[in-house]
C-alpha positions in Angstrom: -78.5 -18.8 -126.2 -82.1 -18.1 -127.3 -82.2 -15.3 -130.1 -85.2 -13.6 -128.4 -83.5 -13.4 -125.0 -80.3 -12.1 -126.6 -82.3 -9.4 -128.4 -84.1 -8.3 -125.2 -80.8 -8.2 -123.3 -79.1 -6.1 -126.0 -82.1 -3.8 -126.3 -82.3 -3.3 -122.5 -78.5 -2.7 -122.1 -78.6 1.0 -123.2 -81.6 1.8 -121.0 -79.9 0.1 -118.0 -76.7 2.0 -118.6 -78.6 5.2 -118.9 -80.3 4.6 -115.6 -77.1 3.7 -113.9 -75.4 6.8 -115.2 -77.9 9.1 -113.7 -78.4 7.2 -110.5 -74.7 7.0 -109.6 -72.9 10.2 -108.5 -70.1 11.3 -110.8 -67.8 12.0 -107.8 -68.2 10.2 -104.5 -69.2 12.5 -101.6 -66.1 11.4 -99.6 -63.8 12.3 -102.5 -65.2 15.8 -103.0 -64.7 16.7 -99.3 -68.2 18.1 -98.8 -71.1 16.1 -97.6 -74.5 16.6 -99.3 -76.0 17.7 -96.0 -73.5 20.4 -95.5 -74.1 21.8 -99.0 -77.8 22.4 -98.1 -77.1 24.0 -94.7 -78.7 27.5 -94.2 -76.6 30.6 -94.6 -74.8 32.0 -91.6 -76.8 34.6 -89.6 -75.8 38.3 -90.0 -74.0 40.0 -87.2 -76.2 42.3 -85.2 -75.4 44.4 -82.1 -77.6 47.2 -80.7 -77.2 49.7 -77.9 -78.9 53.0 -76.8 -77.3 56.4 -76.9 -79.2 57.2 -73.7 -81.0 54.4 -71.9 -82.8 56.8 -69.5 -84.1 59.6 -71.7 -86.2 62.5 -70.4 -89.6 63.2 -71.9 -89.5 65.4 -75.1 -85.9 64.4 -75.9 -84.5 61.9 -78.4 -82.6 58.7 -77.9 -80.9 56.7 -80.6 -80.6 52.9 -81.2 -77.0 52.3 -82.3 -76.9 49.3 -84.7 -73.8 47.5 -85.8 -74.1 44.9 -88.6 -72.6 44.3 -92.1 -72.2 47.1 -94.7 -75.3 48.3 -96.4 -77.6 45.8 -94.6 -81.4 46.6 -94.3 -82.3 47.5 -90.8 -85.7 47.4 -89.1 -86.2 48.6 -85.5 -89.4 48.1 -83.6 -89.9 50.0 -80.3 -92.5 48.4 -78.1 -94.1 51.1 -76.0 -96.8 50.4 -73.4 -99.6 51.3 -75.8 -98.1 51.4 -79.3 -95.5 49.7 -81.4 -93.3 52.0 -83.5 -91.3 50.5 -86.4 -88.6 52.3 -88.4 -86.6 51.3 -91.5 -83.0 52.3 -92.4 -79.9 51.1 -94.2 -76.5 50.6 -92.7 -73.6 52.7 -94.0 -70.4 51.4 -95.6 -69.0 50.6 -92.1 -72.2 48.6 -91.2 -73.4 51.2 -88.7 -76.6 53.3 -88.3 -78.2 55.2 -85.4 -82.0 55.1 -85.5 -83.5 58.0 -83.6 -86.7 57.9 -81.5 -88.3 61.1 -80.1 -89.7 60.5 -76.6 -93.0 62.3 -76.3 -95.4 61.4 -73.6 -94.0 57.8 -73.1 -95.0 56.2 -69.8 -92.2 57.1 -67.3 -90.6 54.0 -65.8 -92.0 51.6 -68.4 -89.1 49.7 -70.1 -89.4 50.1 -73.9 -87.8 47.1 -75.7 -86.4 47.8 -79.1 -86.1 44.7 -81.4 -83.7 45.1 -84.3 -83.8 43.0 -87.4 -81.1 43.1 -90.1 -81.1 41.5 -93.5 -79.0 41.3 -96.7 -79.1 38.9 -99.6 -81.5 36.4 -97.9 -79.4 36.3 -94.7 -80.9 37.7 -91.5 -80.0 38.5 -88.0 -81.6 40.0 -84.9 -80.8 41.6 -81.6 -82.5 43.9 -79.1 -81.9 46.7 -76.6 -84.1 48.8 -74.4 -84.6 52.2 -72.7 -86.7 53.4 -69.8 -88.2 56.9 -70.2 -88.3 59.3 -67.2 -89.9 62.6 -66.4 
């Protein structure tokens, strides 16, 4: 064998081994039990359930948005009135519950007010909604 070819092969061997070491996975995906696609899947959505304490409140009374989620989650409620949008921010208690109160003052009677609820905790989010219809 040619001395120059032998030197080139020997000199290239460590570099080739290094490339193969980094290119090949140390444990095959089938042997580890988890596929690479599954490992990159987004986190599960947070539980969110909302209901009203009174879905037909009279003018100049209060109604509450009862929210159920995970303990200590951040809660944002947004009430969409006919002419204005009213957000409120709260935190769930240790049981994952919180009632967010809205005072009904001069809301359009008969107009359905949709309340969107957004919950978040540690980069996980969830959402739900409920509604109420003010009356005279």
